C-alpha positions in Angstrom: 0.0 0.0 0.0 1.4 3.4 -0.9 0.1 6.5 0.8 -1.2 9.4 -1.3 0.6 12.7 -1.0 -1.9 14.9 0.9 -0.7 15.9 4.4 2.7 15.2 6.0 3.8 11.7 5.9 3.6 11.5 9.8 0.0 12.8 9.7 -0.9 10.2 7.0 0.5 7.4 9.1 -1.2 8.7 12.2 -4.6 8.6 10.4 -3.9 5.1 9.1 -3.2 3.9 12.6 -6.0 5.7 14.2 -8.5 4.3 11.5 -7.1 0.7 12.3 -7.7 1.2 16.1 -11.1 2.8 15.6 -12.3 0.0 13.1 -11.0 -2.7 15.2 -8.2 -3.8 13.0 -6.0 -3.7 15.9 -7.8 -4.9 19.0 -7.2 -3.7 22.6 -4.0 -5.4 23.9 -2.7 -6.3 20.4 0.8 -5.4 19.3 1.6 -2.8 16.7 4.8 -3.7 15.0 6.6 -0.6 13.8 8.7 -2.4 11.1 5.5 -4.1 9.7 3.7 -0.8 9.4 6.6 0.7 7.6 6.8 -2.2 5.1 3.0 -2.1 4.5 3.0 1.6 3.8 6.3 1.6 2.0 7.9 4.3 4.2 10.8 4.4 6.6 10.4 3.6 10.3 11.1 7.1 11.4 7.7 8.7 10.5 6.0 5.5 11.9 7.8 6.0 15.2 6.8 9.7 15.3 3.1 8.8 14.6 3.2 6.2 17.3 4.6 8.7 19.7 1.5 10.9 19.0 -0.8 8.1 19.6 0.9 7.4 22.9 0.5 11.0 23.9 -3.2 10.5 23.2 -3.3 7.4 25.5 -4.4 5.2 22.6 -1.4 2.9 22.7 1.2 2.1 25.3 4.8 0.9 25.1 7.0 -1.0 27.5 10.5 -2.1 27.4 10.9 -5.6 25.7 7.1 -5.8 25.0 6.7 -3.2 22.2 3.8 -1.1 21.4 0.3 -2.2 22.0 -3.3 -0.8 21.7 -4.3 0.3 25.3 -7.0 -1.7 27.0 -9.5 1.3 27.3 -12.3 1.2 29.8 -15.5 3.1 29.5 -14.2 5.5 32.2 -11.1 6.2 30.0 -13.6 7.2 27.2 -15.9 9.2 29.5 -13.3 11.2 31.4 -12.5 13.5 28.5 -15.9 15.1 28.3 -15.7 17.2 31.5 -12.3 18.5 30.5 -13.6 19.3 27.0 -16.7 20.9 28.5 -14.6 23.2 30.6 -12.4 24.3 27.7 -15.4 24.9 25.5 -17.0 27.0 28.0 -14.1 29.3 28.2 -13.9 29.3 24.5 -17.6 30.5 24.2 -17.1 33.3 26.6 -14.2 34.5 24.6 -15.8 33.8 21.1 -19.3 35.3 21.7 -18.2 38.9 21.6 -15.8 38.3 18.7 -18.4 36.5 16.6 -21.2 39.1 17.2 -23.8 36.6 16.0 -22.0 35.6 12.8 -22.6 31.9 12.4 -21.3 31.7 8.7 -18.4 29.3 9.8 -20.8 27.1 11.7 -23.8 26.8 9.5 -22.2 24.6 6.8 -21.4 21.9 9.4 -24.9 21.9 10.8 -26.2 21.6 7.2 -23.9 18.7 6.6 -25.2 17.2 9.8 -28.7 17.1 8.6 -27.6 15.2 5.5 -25.3 12.9 7.7 -28.3 12.2 10.1 -30.6 11.5 7.0 -28.0 8.9 5.7 -27.0 7.6 9.1 -23.4 8.3 8.1 -21.5 7.8 11.3 -18.3 9.1 9.9 -19.7 12.3 8.5 -21.6 12.9 11.9 -18.2 12.6 13.9 -16.3 14.7 11.2 -18.8 17.6 11.1 -19.6 17.5 14.9 -15.9 18.0 15.7 -15.4 20.5 12.9 -18.3 22.6 14.3 -16.8 22.6 17.8 -13.4 23.4 16.4 -14.8 26.5 14.7 -16.2 27.6 18.1 -13.1 27.1 19.9 -11.1 28.9 17.0 -13.4 31.9 17.3 -12.2 32.5 20.8 -8.9 33.9 19.1 -6.9 32.1 21.8 -4.3 30.0 20.2 -3.3 28.3 23.4 -6.8 27.3 24.0 -7.2 26.0 20.5 -3.9 23.9 20.8 -5.0 22.5 24.1 -8.4 21.5 22.8 -6.9 19.9 19.7 -4.3 18.0 21.8 -7.1 16.0 23.4 -7.7 14.2 20.1 -11.4 14.8 20.1 -12.3 13.3 16.9 -10.6 10.1 17.8 -12.2 9.8 21.3 -15.7 10.7 19.8 -15.3 8.0 17.2 -14.1 5.4 19.8 -17.0 6.3 22.1 -19.6 5.7 19.3 -17.9 2.4 18.3 -17.0 0.9 21.6 -19.7 2.3 23.8 -22.5 2.8 21.3 -22.8 6.5 22.2 -25.2 7.9 19.6 -26.9 11.3 19.9 -30.7 11.5 19.1 -30.0 14.1 16.2 -26.6 15.5 15.7 -28.0 18.2 13.5 -30.8 19.5 15.7 -28.5 19.5 18.7 -25.9 21.6 17.0 -28.6 23.8 15.4 -29.6 24.8 19.0 -26.0 25.8 19.7 -25.9 27.7 16.4 -29.2 29.5 17.2 -27.8 30.5 20.6 -24.7 32.0 19.1 -26.7 33.9 16.4 -29.1 35.3 19.1 -26.2 36.2 21.3 -27.6 34.3 24.3 -26.0 35.6 27.6 -25.8 32.1 28.9 -24.1 30.7 25.7 -21.0 29.4 27.6 -23.2 27.4 30.0 -25.4 26.0 27.1 -22.2 24.8 25.4 -20.9 23.2 28.4 -24.1 21.4 29.1 -24.2 20.4 25.3 -20.8 18.8 25.6 -21.5 17.0 28.8 -24.7 15.7 27.1 -22.5 14.0 24.5 -20.7 11.9 27.1 -21.5 8.2 27.2 -24.3 7.3 29.6 -23.0 5.4 32.7 -23.5 1.6 32.3 -25.4 -0.3 34.9 -23.0 -2.4 37.1 -22.9 -6.0 36.2 
């Protein structure tokens, strides 16, 4: 398999590995062999190693001396705990973004429109992609590069996809829920930050009953 030249080689390899983990190609606890990935993708081991380091920072994989790299055995708690952190960051982002946006939702509307279509087709991949893109635009609108970098470092798209696949976390209507946030931004609601925080917390996986 030869990778197309789109993003940097490291980013392409990272996306290939993430897709493999999300899709279940590599199961929790399974070893990921750096050399084998390099041969499969017809690249050197250096960018593969760099991509694996990024995934380890995201806590998707773990490495140990003499044991190599393995997909982490993630528990529901691992998938759930990102949401309060994300909600806090997005609350701050909304507070900063609201006066800067002044009710302009032109950057948000295309993603909501795409979500209506994704909901209609029950296209899970598009639902995740446009949901994350919508929230990224809101965080970007804060004008705070540190906040945006911190938010992006959480690997939200990956964790959202994993929550849906592994825990069956599915929202009733991705489009309608994000339409409500868009409307709040457009109206200039005074409690926008709190609304966004509750919206993000509402996306978290529901607690499972104990066995």
